[in-house]
C-alpha positions in Angstrom: -16.6 -43.0 23.4 -18.5 -43.3 26.7 -21.1 -40.4 27.4 -20.7 -41.1 31.1 -17.0 -40.1 30.9 -16.4 -38.5 27.6 -12.8 -38.3 26.2 -11.9 -34.6 25.6 -9.9 -34.3 22.2 -7.0 -32.0 21.9 -9.2 -29.7 19.5 -11.8 -29.4 22.1 -9.6 -28.6 24.8 -8.1 -25.9 22.7 -11.5 -24.4 21.9 -12.4 -24.2 25.5 -8.9 -22.8 26.3 -9.7 -20.0 23.8 -13.0 -19.3 25.5 -11.3 -18.8 28.8 -8.5 -16.7 27.2 -5.9 -19.3 28.3 -2.6 -20.3 26.8 -2.9 -23.1 24.3 -6.3 -22.0 23.2 -7.4 -21.9 19.4 -10.5 -20.0 18.1 -13.2 -22.4 16.8 -15.5 -21.6 14.1 -18.6 -19.4 14.6 -20.8 -22.6 15.4 -18.7 -23.8 18.1 -18.4 -20.3 19.7 -22.2 -20.0 19.7 -22.6 -23.5 20.9 -20.1 -23.0 23.9 -22.2 -19.9 24.9 -25.4 -21.7 24.8 -24.2 -24.5 26.9 -22.8 -22.2 29.5 -25.9 -20.1 29.6 -28.3 -22.9 29.6 -30.7 -23.7 32.6 -30.3 -27.2 34.2 -32.8 -28.8 31.9 -31.3 -27.6 28.7 -27.9 -28.0 29.8 -28.9 -31.7 30.2 -30.2 -32.0 26.7 -27.0 -30.3 25.1 -25.0 -32.5 27.3 -26.6 -35.5 25.6 -26.0 -34.1 22.2 -22.4 -32.6 22.8 -21.0 -34.7 25.8 -17.3 -33.9 25.0 -17.8 -30.2 24.8 -20.0 -30.1 27.7 -17.4 -31.9 29.8 -14.8 -29.6 28.9 -16.6 -26.6 29.6 -17.9 -28.1 32.9 -14.2 -28.9 33.7 -13.0 -25.4 33.0 -15.7 -23.7 35.0 -16.2 -26.0 38.1 -12.9 -28.1 38.5 -10.2 -26.1 40.5 -7.4 -27.8 38.2 -9.6 -28.0 35.3 -7.9 -25.3 33.1 -4.6 -26.9 33.9 -6.1 -30.2 32.8 -7.2 -28.8 29.5 -3.9 -27.3 28.9 -2.4 -30.7 29.3 -4.9 -32.2 27.0 -4.1 -29.4 24.3 -0.4 -30.0 24.4 -1.2 -33.8 23.8 0.0 -34.9 27.3 -3.4 -35.6 28.6 -4.6 -35.1 32.3 -3.4 -38.5 33.5 -1.9 -41.8 32.3 -3.8 -44.8 31.9 -3.2 -47.9 33.9 -2.7 -49.9 30.5 0.3 -48.0 29.9 -0.8 -45.6 27.3 0.7 -42.2 28.1 -0.2 -40.4 24.8 -4.1 -40.3 25.1 -6.8 -39.0 24.7 -7.8 -39.6 28.2 -11.3 -39.7 30.1 -11.2 -37.6 33.2 -11.1 -40.4 35.3 -7.6 -41.3 33.6 -8.4 -44.0 31.2 -7.3 -44.2 27.6 -10.1 -44.1 25.1 -9.5 -47.9 24.5 -9.9 -48.8 28.1 -12.9 -46.4 28.4 -14.7 -48.0 25.6 -13.9 -51.4 26.7 -15.4 -50.7 29.9 -18.6 -49.0 28.7 
């Protein structure tokens, strides 16, 4: 998985949707709940540190909070449809946010 464009898994999408009280969400364990709260409340420096340790969760939280279509993208990921389809023809995902499947993203890294 490329840390510059992390792949968001179905499980992570469902956890972030739960945090934002959206359809398709699933409650994570206590550690993940606290981790999401820590990432969202961190200052810029500490958020960068947390992003290097938890790139997928950080990206999903960023998507939910700052992308106008972020929650809809996460709902598609949670439903197993991914936000986009890859140029290689993969429509099952998981996908990176730039639309590549995990295999293509790893090959480009």
